[in-house]
N, C-alpha and C positions, 0 to 999 in steps of 0.2 A: 354284725353292727355296721350300719352304713357310714361311710366317710362323710364328714361334713363338707357341704359345696364350697368349692373354691371362691375366693373373693379377691377383688382388686381394689386396694386403698387408693384414694386420690392421688398420692404421691407416687404409687406405682404406675397408674394410668398415664400421669405427666411424664414419667421417666421412659415408659414405653413409646409414648407418643413422640417425644424428642429423639429418641434413637432412631426411629423411622425417618425423621426429617434430617438427622445429621448424616446419615448414610449416603443420601444423594443431595449434597449441598447446592450443587449448581443448579440442579433442577428445581430445588426448593426456592432458590432465590429468584429464578425465573418465574415461577409460578406466583410467588408473592409479589413480584415487581407490578404485575398486571392490577392487583388490588391497591398497591401503593399509588400507582398512577392515578387510579379513579378517585380514590379517597383525597389525595392531594389536590386533584383538579377541583373537586367539589368544595373543600374546604378554602382553598385559594379564592375561588370565584365568590363565594359567600363573604369571606374575610375582606376582599379588596372592595366588593360592592358596599358592604356595610361601613367600612371605614370611610368611602368616598361620600356615601349618603351622610353619615354622621357629620363630617366636616362640612358639607354642603348646608345641612340643617343648622349647624353651628354658626356658619357665616350668615345664614339667612336670620337667625336669631340676633346676631350682632348688628346686621344691617338694617334689621326691622322690616315688617311687612306693612307698615302704616304710611308708606310713601306713595303718592299718586303723580303722575305727570299729565300735564295738559298741552296738547299741541293743536295747531291750526290745521283744519281738514280742508275741504273743498266747498266751493259755492255750489249752488244749484245748477249752474252752467258748466260745472267741471273745472273751474279755475281755483288756482291756490288761494285760499283766504289767509287774512293775517289777524293775529290776536291783538286787541286794543292795547294801546300804551299803558293804560291803568289796570291791566290784568293783574300784575303782582299785588297792587295795592288792594284791589277788589278781593282777591283770594284771601289776602291777609285779615280781612274784616270778618270771615266766617268764624263763628265762635269757637269751634272744635279745632281749628288750624292754629298750630303753635310755631310753625316755621315755613317760609316760603321763599323762594329764589327763582331766577329765570336766566335763561341764555338766548341770545339773539344772533341770527346769521349775519356776518359782515361780508360784503362784497370786496374782499381783498384776499391776497395769497401770501403765504410766507415761505422763505427760502433760508438756507444757511448762509449764504452770501448774496451780495448784489450781482454776482456774475452769471448766475443761473438764468437761462432764457425763461420769459414769461410763458405761462401755461403748464409748466412742469410743476404740478402742485404736490405730487407724492400722496395725494389722496388726504391731505391735511386741510382741515377747514379752519376758518377764523370766526371766533364767536365772542360776542360781548357777554360779560357776566357779571352778575350783582355781587355785592359783598358777602351775602349769606349762602352762596352756592355750596362751597366746601363742606359747611356744617350740615346744610340740608341733605346733601346726597351721601353724608358720611364718607368723604373722601380723605385721603391722607397724602401728606407731602413726603416725597423721597428726599428731597433736598430743597433748600431755599424757604421761602415765605409765601404766604398767601396775600392777597390785596388788603390794603388798609385804605381808610377815607382819603388818605394822602397819595398813596402810590397808584391808586386806581384812576387818578386824574393825568398821570404822565405816560409816556411811551414804555410801559413795562407789559410782559407778558408771562403767563403761566402755561406751561406745556403739559398736555396730557401724556400718559405713559407711551403710546404708540407714536405720537407726534414727535416726541424728544427722540425716540429711537431713530425715526426716519431722517430727522435733522442732524443727528449725530451728536446731540447735546446730553451730556451726563451730569453737569453741575450747573447750578445757578450762578449768575454773574456775567456770563457772556451776552452776545448780542446776535439777534436774527434779523434779516431783512424782511420787513413786513409792511405791506401797503405802500411800497415805495420809500420807507424810511427806516432807520435803525431802532428796534426796540430791545431793551434790556431784558434778559431772561430772569424774572424774579423768583421762579421756583419750577419744579418738576414733580407732577404727581405720581402716586401709585396707581395702579389699575382701579377703576371704579365699577364694581360688578353691577349695580343698580342703574348706572348711567354710562353704558359702554360708548355712547357717542363722544363723551367727553375725552376719552382715552385718545381719540384721533383728532382732537382739537387744539388750536392756540388760543388760549383765553385772554381776552383783554378787557380791562376795567369799562364798566358801562359808560362812564363820563369820557374816558380817553376814546373810546370807539365812536361816540357821537361827535367829539370835537375834532379828531385827527384822521378818522377813516370814513366819515360820512354815514355812520350808522343812523338808521331812521326812527330808532327807539321801540319799534314793535318787537316784543318777545317771540321767539321761535317755540320755545319749551319752557313751561313753567313747572318747577318742582314744589311739592308742598308736602308737609308732614302734619298729621292730626292725631287726635286721641285714637288708639287702636280700635276701641269700642265703637267710634263714630266713622270709621273709614268708609263703609258703605253708605252711610248717610251724607257724607261730604261728597263722595262721588256723585251722588244723585243731583246735588245742587251745583256742581262745578260748571257745567256747560252754561247754564243761565247766568251764573255769577260772573264769569269770564266775559261772555259776549251776549248780553241781555237781548239784543236785537236779532241775533242769528245764532242760537245755542246749537242749532244742527251742524254748524260748521266747525264745532270743537270737538276734538277727540281725547277722551280720558283713558288712561291705562295704569295698571299696576305693575311695575317692574320686577317685584319679588314673584309674581305668578311665573315668570320665566325659569327662575331658579327652583321653584317647587315642581315644575314641569319636568326639569332636568333630573330631579331626584326620582320622580315616578317613571321616567324612561330608563333610568339606570337600573330600577327594580325589574322592569319588564325584561330588559336584556340580560339580567342575572338569570332569569328562569330558563332562558335558551341555553345559557352556558352550563347550568345545573344539568340540563337533560343530557348534554354531551358528556358531562362527568359521569352521569348514571350509566350511559352506554359504555364508557370506559370501565366502569366497575363492573358491570355485567360481563364484559369480555375477560376481565380478571378472573371472575367467579368461573367462567367456563374454562379458563386455563388451569384453575385449581382442580376442577372436576376431572379433567383430562389426566392431570398428574396423577390424581389418586386411582383412577381406573387402571393406568398403566402400572402404578405400583402394586396393586392387587394382583395383576397377571404376572408380574415378575416375582412376586414374594409368595406364590402358592405353596412352595415347599415349606416356607416358614410358617404359613397359616396351617398346613396340614400337621407339622411338628407339634405346634402349639396346642392344636386340638387333640392330638395323641397323648399329650402329656396332661391333659385335664382341662384345658381352656374352654370355656362355654362359647356358644355363639354370641352371648351378650359381651363376653370379653373381647371377641374379635371386632364386633360392631364398634364398641367403645373405642378400642385401640385406633382404628382407621378414622372414625369421626374425630377424635382428639388430634391426630395428625392434620386432618383437614382444618380444624379450628385453629391449630397453631400456624399453619401456613397463612390462613386468612389473617389471623391476629397479628402476625409479624408484619405482613404487608400493610395492615391498617395502621400500626403504630409507625411505621415508616412513612405512610402517606400523611399522618397527622403531623409528624415532625417537619415534613417538607411543606405541607400546606401553611402551618404556622410561620415557617421561615419566610415563605413567599410573601405572605400577608404583612409581616413585620418590615420586610425590605421595601415593599411598595409604599408602606406608610411612611417610613423613614426617608425615602427618596422624594416624596411628595410634601414632607413636613407636616403631617398630621398624625393624630393618635390612632394606633392600630385597634380595630374592633373586630372581635370574632366571637359571635354569639354562641353560647353554651349549647344551644339546641343543635347547632351545626356540628360541634365536636361530638356531642352525645349521639347524634344521628348518624356520624360517620363510624363511630365505634360499634354502634348497634348494627349497622349495615354489615360490618366485617364478620360480627357473630351470625347474622342470618345467613350471609353467603356462604361462610364456612360450613354451616349445618347443611344447607341445601346441596352444596358442591360435595360434601363428603357422605351424604345419606345413602345414595345408591351405590357407590363403590363399598361402603361399610356393610350394607345388607348384602351385597353380593359375595363379599369376602366370608361373611358369617355362614352363608349357605354352602360353602364348599365342604365336601365331605373329606374327613381326614385321609382315607385310602386313596381317593381320586387325586387330592391335593399332593400327597406324597409320591403318588405314581407319576404325576405330571412333572414333578420336579426332577 
């Protein structure tokens, strides 16, 4: 009567595989470390990029993609042109436009005190601003107030984010030396993503700029918001509306396109970093394979003894393949934990929600299984082919 073939239950396979990993713990940790670094790199890259893109798209949705800016271009002779004084009123007459505002460059400098020599502007421009500017560009005040119909007639100023930092102004209520006289700081703005030029400007009411600073009343930049579905149609008619006589001297742009381009650029950069993470993962897989090959050479006596006691070649293959999967799996879990931690830390540090796509997590775990199988396949087959007599003799 033949003896029934020996079998290994799944629990036995796991126990035998863990025993092989525990015997050489330092080597196992070093082998799993390569896998952990590769998985952590890939997950962190995807997580940070996805979180940044999600925040950028969220801000883009909040700011809106329906704002267009109109600026004066150049004449046919190459000289700087000017927008007509009636530009704001003309744009406001377009049926689909529901908000319009403007700024105009003023020939004046602004300083923290009247003791600073003329010419040291610190990169701060002075601009006249209409009352609807803040709502049109969807800016926010950090401190103080925006112009009203009363305050815009007097020597008051609202500072952009960078302008306030360069002047050392943190709160409203102080004074700055502007255009040869003192202006009271009415407010300080938060950064304006869709109009970064405002961040470096000292904004003065349109009436005050005309009466006190010699402003000629010609807008430099006109901002308008229209119905989202009509943005392209409005864009087509803006040049002729603003300057009917010379529409070719008018430049129209869409500020939100720059933010959308940043999101696309971040995605392209992510692909490069993912490639580097894949290389690290490959190196980790080579490390696991090397560990398993050395393990087979060192444990020939064990293999021979198990074969002599009735273990089949399939048992030996399963044992070493399980060890390889365990090494890769432990590294993958450690890499997953590290990648998630880095993503959360980056999101918290920058003040936005962490986003880690499930496909990245599933892909990372799947990669560890594939690498574990590939790295352990050759050592497992090699171990199963050892003859019991040869293996015991070599031991």
